[in-house]
N, C-alpha and C positions, 0 to 999 in steps of 0.2 A: 505496498502501500503508500501510497505518497507521502511522504512528512511534508507540512510544513512546513515553508523554511523559504531564507532569502536568500534572493539573485541578486540584486544589486545593491543594497546598502551598507554600512557602514556599523559596525561595534566603536565608538570612542572607548578608550583610553581606560584607565583603570581608579579606584576609591586612591586620595591623599592618604587614607587612614593610614595604609602598609605598604604602599606598591607606589610606583613612578609613570610614567604616561608610554605610555605604548597604544598605534589604531591596528586595529583588529578588521581585516577584510575580508568575503568570502571571495567577490568577481575579479571589484577595479577598484584602482582609488576617486573616492569621490571629494578631487580636491576642488573642483569645480565645480559640488553642489551645497544649496543652501539648506540651514532648515524651510524655506519660504516653500523652498520649491519640492522639499520632499511634504509638510504633512498641511500643505492647502491643495491635494490631493488623495481622495480617499486610496487611489488604486496603491500608491507608494506611502502612501502611513498605513498600509496593509501588509505591506510586504517588510515596513517595518517591524510590527506589530508580531510577523510572520519568522522573525528573529530573530525574539524576542521566545517567543514557542522552540523555537531550534534549541538555541543555550540554556532551556532552564528545562523540557521535560526531562523528568524520572524512565534511564531506560533499565531492562533486563532487572531481575533483584530492586528498583527501584533506587539506582544507582544516578547518583546527581552527581559524583565527584565522589576523591575526598577518602573520609573514612568511612560515607555511604558505601563503599565499590569492594568491600570484606565484607560485611559483617553475615554470611552464612558462616562465614569460619571460629565468627565470637559467640554462638553457643552450642547445641549437642544437636544438630541439627549436618552441619559437615564438619571433617578434621582441617584443622589452621592453626601451625605452631608460629603465634604471636606474641611482643608484649604485653596482650591485654588479658591471654587467659593466662602466661608464667606468672601473670604479676609486679611486669615490673616497666609498667608505663610510665613516662613521667613529660612530668610539661611540652618536650619534643614533640612529643608521638602522635599526636591530632594537632596537624596544622591548616585547619582548611579555617579561618579569620581570614586567611586572603596574603601570601605572601609573594604572590606570583605573577608578571601581568597584563595573561590573556584570563586565565578563567578561574579570580578565585572570587568566593560569594561577590563584596561588594564592586568587583568590576561591572557579573552576575549588574547589581542591586542600583549600579551607574550608570548604565545603559539604561533600568529600564526609569528612572528619576531623569533620563534626561529627553525620554522618548513622551513622559509625562510631561513633563515642562513644555515642551514642542507639537506637545497638539492641545494643548490648554492657547498655547498663543496664536496658533491656523488660523483659519477660517475656516476651516471647518462649523457645517450643519453640528450647533449645541446637541442632539440626537445623539450625533455617530461621533465626538468625539469620549461621550460620556459611553458608550460604547468601545470603543477605543478601549479608554485610559481601564477600562473593568477589568479589562484583559493582564490590562497591565499591574494594575493594582491585585490581584488574584499570585500574576508570580514574584511580584517583592512579598509579600506576605510566604508564598512558598520557599523560597530564599531567607525569610529571617526566622521562622520556622525551623531551616534545617542548623543554623547558626548557637538559636537556642537551646533548640532540644542541644545540645555537644556541649555549650558554655557556660547557661544560664543568660541572664542580659549579659548585650550588647551597645554595641553606638547602634545609634536610631538615628537613618542618614535619611528623609526625604524630598532633599532636592541635590542637582547638579554640585560635585564641591568645587571653586573657583578653584581654578589648576594656575594659574598666575603673583607668582607672583611670591614674600618673605611673612606675608601680612595673613594671604591667600592658605599659604602649607602653615601656619601655625592656625589661622581658626579651622581647618580643617581636622587639631588633633582630638580629638570626640571625647568624651567619660564614658566606661559604659552607664544604657541606663537599666535602673533594677530588670531582675528576668517579670517582673508585673505590670509596670511600663511598654516592656517586650514585647510580652502575647497578647499586652492591648490591643499595643497593634498593630499587630496582627491578626486581632479580632475585628478595628475602625475600616482596615484593608477587604475584609475578607467582606465586610458588611455593603462597604461600595461597589464593590465586584457587585452582589446580590444585590446592592439596587438597582445599575441597570447592566447587568448582563438576564440575555432573553431563558428565557427554560427552552429554549427550540433556534437555533440559526437555520434558512431557508429555507440553504441550498448541502447536495447533498456534497461540496469540494470541502465543506463549512465541518466536516465532519469527525473529531477530535479538537477542537473547541472545544473551550469550557466554557460550559453550561448553567445554569444556577442550580440543580440539580449537583451538583459535583462544587459546585465552591460553595455549597453548605454540606456534604457531606466531609468536602477540607476543613473547612472549618468544628463543624461534629470531633473527625479527628482531633484538631488541634485543642480541643475545649476538654477531650479527654485527655488527655496528655500534661495537658494546664493542672486538671480534677487527680491527676494518679498519685502514687505517696513519693516519687518523685520528688515531685515543685509543689509537696501537698503529707506533708507530712502528719502535719494536725489535725489533717483528713477535714476542712470548711468546707459544711456541706453542700453551699450555695452555688460551691463550682464542680460541685455535680448535677447539681440543679438545674444552670446554665450548659452543660456536657448535653445533661437529659433532650436537654430542651431542642439545643439546636441538632442533632441525629433527628428525631423525632419530628422536624422541620423535613431533615433531610428526605426521611423515607416517604414526606409525604409531597414531597415534591417529585421524587425519582417516583415513584411508584401510580402516578396521575401524567405523565411524565414517559411511558415507553417502556420501564428499565421494571428492573425483578429482578429474582435469581435464573439464569439458568436453566433447562429445563434437565439434566442433568452431571453428574461432574465427571466430567472427560475429553482429552486432548481438542475436542472441540471448541470444549469453553474457553478453548482462545484464539483454536481460528477459523471459529467466526465470526468476519469480520464487517466493516465498512457500518452504510448507510440504508436504513429501512427507507428515510427521506428525511431529507434535508440530517440532523445532525442526530434524531432519535436508533440507535446506532443499533443493528441484525442483531445481534446479541446485545441481552438483556441486562446484563450480567456487569458489562462496559461501562460504567459511569467515568472513568479517569483514564484513559487510554499515547498510548503514548504505538502513531501512527509508524511501522517502518514498509518501509518499498522491497522490489526486487533487480533494479536493476542494477547495469555496472560499472555504465559509461554515465549517467545522466551528471547534473556538480549536486542536485539536488539523493544521493547517493545517500540511504540509511538503511540498513543493509541490520541482521538480526541474526547475532551473535554464537549465541544462546545453543545451536541444538548442535552445527557443531564443534563445539568447545567440550559439551557433553555429552554422544552420545559415540558407542565406546569407536574407541580411535581406530582400530581392528578396518568397521568400513570403511577407512578412508578419509578421514577425523583429523582434525589435532586434538578433539578428546580429551578424559582423562579428568575433566574435570566437575565443582560442581557432584561430589558423590554421598551419598547419603551415606552418613554413618547406620550402628548397628543399631545406636539409644535409641536415634526415631524411628524405625524400623518395628520396635518396639512402643514405639508412643502410645500407635493409632492399636481402635480396640478391636472387639472380635464383630462379627459383623451384627451379632447383634449388641449392638454400641456399648454393651461393658467391656471394664478391662479385663486383659489377658489375666487368668484365678479365679476370675472375677465373677466371668458367663459360664450361660449351660454348654456353654463348646472350649472342649480338651484342647488348651493350648501343646502343645510342644519341638523342643524347638527342630526336632528330626523333621517336622512337617511348618515351618514356623508359615509360612504364611494361608496354610489353610485355615476357609472357614475367620477370614479378615474385613474388617468394615471393608466399603467398597472401594475409595479411597488411599485405600493402601496400593490397592495393583496397580492406581492410573499416578501414582504416584511415583512408586519404588518399582525398578524391576530387580529381576534377581535369575538366578541360577533355576532354570530349563521353564521361565515364564513366556508365556508365549505374545508380545512385543511387534505389532504392524511399523516395521521399520524398515528404511529405502525402497519404499513401495510394495513389499511382499510383505501380505497380511496376514500368514502362516508364521512369518519371522518367526523364531526363541532361539534365546540370549542364552547363551556357553557360561560361564565363569569359575568350572571348578577343578583345581587340581588334580597329577594324577604321576605317582610313581614309572621315572621312562628307565628304558636301560641302563642309565649307570649311576640311576638308586637315588635315582636325584626330587622331588616334586618340581610339575614343568606343568604348568596351565594347560587348561585348550586354547584361553586368548592365543586368537596369531602372534598380537604384539602391541601391548597396551595395558598390560590385565588394569584391573581395578584395579587399588590399595584399599578400598572398604570391602568388595568382594560382592557390591551394590552397584548401581547404576543410576541415573534420578530420569524417570520418563514426565515428572511433568513439563503440561503443553508443548511437548514433542512432536511435529505434524505428519501421521502417520504418510502421506503423499511425500514428502522430500524425498528425493534420489542422491544417491553423492557428486552429482552432481550441478546441486541445489541444498544443499549442508549450510554451503561456503555463502547466501546468498537469500538467507533465509528472511520470509515480509510476516513471519507469526507477529501481530504484535503485542506490544505490552497492556498490562492493566491494572496501572500502577492503586485502584481503588478501583472492585467491585463490589459490588451493591452486597456481599455476605459478607462482606467488612463493613459495610452499613450496617447492616442487621446485628453482627458481632455488638458495632460500638458502642449501639443502642442495647442489647441483652446489657453487657455493661454498667453500664449510669443505671437505667430502671431497677440490677441489682442493687446496686448503691445506695439505691431513692427509696430503697424498700416494697420494689413494684416484682414482684416475683416471678406473677404469673408470664409478667409480661416479657418478664429473659427466659422464661420454660417457651412462651410459645416461638422464639423467633429459633432456641436455637432443636426444638422441632422439626421445624421449620427448616432449616438449613440440614438436621440427621438426616430429612424424608424423598432431598431430594439428592443424599449423595448415597439412599440406597439399601442402608442402617433396617431393620428392624421392626414395627413398633410396640413386635410385644403387649399383652395382655391387658395393659395397662397404658398404654398409646402413650408411650414415653418414648420411646425408641433408645431405648437404654438409659435414659438417667435415670436418677435415684431422685424418688418422692419427697415433697415437705426442705429442701434445702433454700434454706435463702445466709442472705449478709457475706461471709465472707466462705462459706460452707459452697454458694450458688455460684459466687464470684474463680473459684479454682475450675469451677465444673470451667464456666466460661474459658480463663483461661486452657486450658484441657481443648477445648475449642476449639482455637483461635490456632492453637499449636499443629491438631491437628488438618483441620478447611489452610488453613494461609501458607501451611508449609511449603518452605523454598518460594515465598515472592517475597522477602526481607524485610520480615516484623519481627519473626522470632525476639532478634536479641533485642529493637525495639523494645517488647512487650513484657520480655525476662525488667531490661534498667526501667522501665517507667513505673513498671512495678513493684521492685526493689526486688529481684527475688535472684538476682545473677547469682547472688554471693551464696543465699541458701538451692538453690537450685543444682547450681556446677563445681563449686570452690570443694576440694578436696577428691573430682571423678578423674577417669580417667576414660576419651569418651573411644567406644570399639567399632571394629569390625569384624565381618564372614569369613569363615572360611572354609569355602565347601570341597571337601577332599573323594573321591572315588576310591572306590576301597579296595583292596590288593587281595589279587589272583594269582599274584604268581608274572605276571603278562608281562611287567613292563610294559605296558603298553597303553594309550586312549583308548578303550576294546567296545567303545560302546560306544566311537566317537562315528558308525553306521546308521547304527538301531535306534538312538538318541532322539532324537525327532519322532518317531515312531512313536516308542514306548509312551513322553509322555501327552503324545496323541494320545492314546487308549485310557492312562491312568501315570498321572506325572507321582500321584503319593507312592504310590505301588515301585517304584521308578529312581525316588529317594529314599524307600527301607530296602531297596534291593543294594543300593549301588551307590546313596552318598553316604557318610559323615560329616557333620554340619558339629562345626567349633569358631567358638568366638577369638577374637584375641582383641589387644589390646595398638591403640592406635598413638594416644599419644603416650611420648616417655617419663610424667612429669604431670603431678598431681594440678589440673585449676586452680592459681588462687588469685581469683581479683581481687583485683586494689578497692578499697570503696571511695578510695579520691577519686573511680569512674564513673559512679552518676554524676560529675560535673568534672570534664578536661578539666585540663591547666592553659592559660593560655601559653603560646609557643616564646621565646627568651625576643625573636629576631619581632615582634606583634609587639611587646613589654620599649623593645630594647623603638620603632618607629614611629609608636604614640608612645611620650611619657608620661601621658593622661591614663591607659588602662591602666586597672590595676591586678594583681591575681586573686585568682579562686581565692576564702578561704583551707578547702579544701585541698590547697597544694602550697600553702604558710598564707597567701596573700591579706587581706583586711577584705574583700572584696565578697559577701554573699550574701550568694544562687538563689535562694532562696526568697527572699525577699519583693 
């Protein structure tokens, strides 16, 4: 799909807060262009706002650059060796405050502020100005939310700072706003967006633009975060009420404008794309999406690299990334919705895949599973080891064997082929309707509205294909409220939103990183062919047929399943991880910045 992008316009400079000035060009130098030529014309103004989209839209896993690029390996979803899980992070570990010339958050905020200023100074129709600026307000809120999540309060800059002269440079050395002030500005920008943005855009080419429902959903996410224990340790109830109201409004707007749960939980939830008319999506789940295309030569090339990095390397991809842990495999309940050990279905390590929540098979690919891949609907994945003629364990995978024993299959288009893995066009859905339902459920649980929380969980589990059970609760325990109900919602988020870039942020905002992960080592799984003395992969020619007949029997007769440690040390998150330290270079560039008190400074990120 064609991503919104700019062809000729330029984004100017960076903020004096943290770095120097450098022009960024997409195609040509616009030294001969003036603001009047751009912002007095709706066509060129549209190109300018499209550039802002292209600079700010999240990629797969919610990656918006910087720290967010690696969040999957910061939880139990995926193994990763880094300073955060080791407990050795310092103030230099998260540099998203902005120290680069072209890619920092404040560079992008400056571009947005310039757009708002120049649109207001132009001669476009007032209603058109408001609609253009509404989109810019959304992206400014989006960027400040990324910053406040990481550090707490940051300098809030709402106008382009003057780049000329010593006095201007000194004036740009702004102190940090409080965390509450930063959140308040984010909400003001979103409210301005919501007021003037349409519920639907008229043209099919506008699919992917922010709508009123998307802005309301994002506001619900922002206020949920502000109400959560990370930012709200004293549990101020009004924050939860505000978050509940915002998410209720989002659901109301979305549900009356063609949005809702997609009919099933499988790859088609990601591959059903585009407009059903104007900005109404063909996939009602796609509340806020980043569009990708499959072109290889056009200037707007925006290929989705996720499948190429995720499918087995021997398919012909770069492969080997995004590998699920055994911990994530165990997190999925059984198909009656009950946890392992509490279900009527008996769990066995030897057939760990059997009778699980249907989302398990749509999220995790394992030895012997049927995984339609590379255009082959009957393809089966094999990841086992066998004893070879040199009496050592060898993998049956031709190259690049999975280190965790598992693969991630969520959102992988089964129609992709060897020729198209590298140029996939599958859109990224940053906010799914299911997330909005879960956001509302959590707020409902925190405000004493337990039945509403149950209803949302039930609808999500029903869509997943979990059995209803005699009580119609789809595996949920009856009578939960308060913290117990919140825990059930967090577990549902872990499963429903697995590998969507949400898990780390959820554990962090609920202040659960230490209690959930510290002292643990993430696990993988090894499937070994039982030794018959043949010193060969003796099932190679018959395994597909055997699996088609009875995979359980093949496992029982041919495989041994064992787990292994992926970490070589116990996870040891530091208390300071909930508000990262301001890097030294930022402190040196702006003498008015104050370090967080969680890292030896005087700034209180809870104010």
